[in-house]
C-alpha positions as CSV (number, residue, x, y, z in Angstrom):
1,X,75.8,59.4,-25.6
2,X,74.0,61.6,-28.3
3,X,72.9,60.8,-31.9
4,X,75.9,62.6,-33.0
5,X,78.0,59.8,-31.6
6,X,75.9,57.4,-33.7
7,X,76.5,59.5,-36.7
8,X,80.3,59.8,-36.1
9,X,80.5,56.2,-35.9
10,X,78.9,55.3,-38.9
11,X,80.6,58.3,-41.2
12,X,84.0,56.8,-40.2
13,X,82.7,52.9,-40.3
14,X,84.4,52.4,-36.6
15,X,83.7,52.6,-33.0
16,X,84.6,56.3,-31.9
17,X,85.8,57.2,-28.3
18,X,82.5,58.6,-26.7
19,X,84.2,60.9,-24.5
20,X,83.5,63.9,-26.5
21,X,79.8,62.8,-27.0
22,X,78.3,62.3,-23.7
23,X,75.4,63.9,-22.9
24,X,75.2,66.3,-19.8
25,X,72.6,66.0,-17.0
26,X,69.5,68.4,-16.5
27,X,72.0,70.9,-14.8
28,X,74.2,70.8,-17.6
29,X,76.9,68.9,-15.6
30,X,78.8,66.1,-16.9
31,X,76.8,63.7,-14.7
32,X,76.6,60.6,-16.8
33,X,80.6,60.9,-17.3
34,X,81.1,61.2,-13.5
35,X,79.0,58.3,-12.7
36,X,80.4,55.9,-15.5
37,X,84.0,56.5,-14.3
38,X,83.6,56.8,-10.5
39,X,85.4,54.2,-8.7
40,X,83.1,54.6,-5.7
41,X,79.7,52.5,-5.8
42,X,76.8,55.2,-6.2
43,X,73.9,55.0,-3.9
44,X,70.5,55.8,-4.9
45,X,69.4,57.6,-1.4
46,X,72.9,59.1,-0.4
47,X,72.6,62.1,1.4
48,X,68.7,61.9,1.9
49,X,67.1,61.9,5.5
50,X,63.6,59.8,5.5
51,X,61.2,59.5,8.5
52,X,59.3,56.3,7.9
53,X,55.6,56.1,9.4
54,X,52.6,54.3,8.3
55,X,51.7,50.9,7.6
56,X,53.1,48.6,5.0
57,X,51.6,46.1,2.9
58,X,54.2,44.2,0.5
59,X,57.0,44.3,3.4
60,X,57.5,45.2,6.8
61,X,58.8,48.6,8.1
62,X,62.1,47.0,9.0
63,X,62.5,45.7,5.5
64,X,61.9,49.0,4.0
65,X,64.1,50.9,6.7
66,X,66.9,48.2,5.7
67,X,66.4,48.8,2.0
68,X,66.8,52.6,2.7
69,X,69.9,52.2,4.7
70,X,71.3,49.9,2.1
71,X,70.5,52.7,-0.3
72,X,72.5,55.2,1.3
73,X,69.7,57.2,3.2
74,X,69.5,58.2,6.7
75,X,66.8,57.0,8.7
76,X,65.3,59.4,11.1
77,X,63.3,58.3,14.2
78,X,61.3,61.7,14.4
79,X,61.2,64.9,12.2
80,X,61.6,68.6,14.0
81,X,59.5,70.9,12.0
82,X,60.9,74.2,11.2
83,X,58.1,75.2,9.6
């Protein structure tokens, strides 16, 4: 919500339905509203492809890959460069 929702609630001395006061995302879309009313659980890395390489200190590579998969990412075994 924006500050205008708070001001309107104070002016009327009651809670006002927030629908008309929800802010838009960076693209001007009603992203926060879609996220709030969605019946599907949101996954942070949905539609993201990740190739995991390197050494891991705080967790194993398998644990990190599991975290990525649980968060909606697709883990790639290798990357075909198109550059």
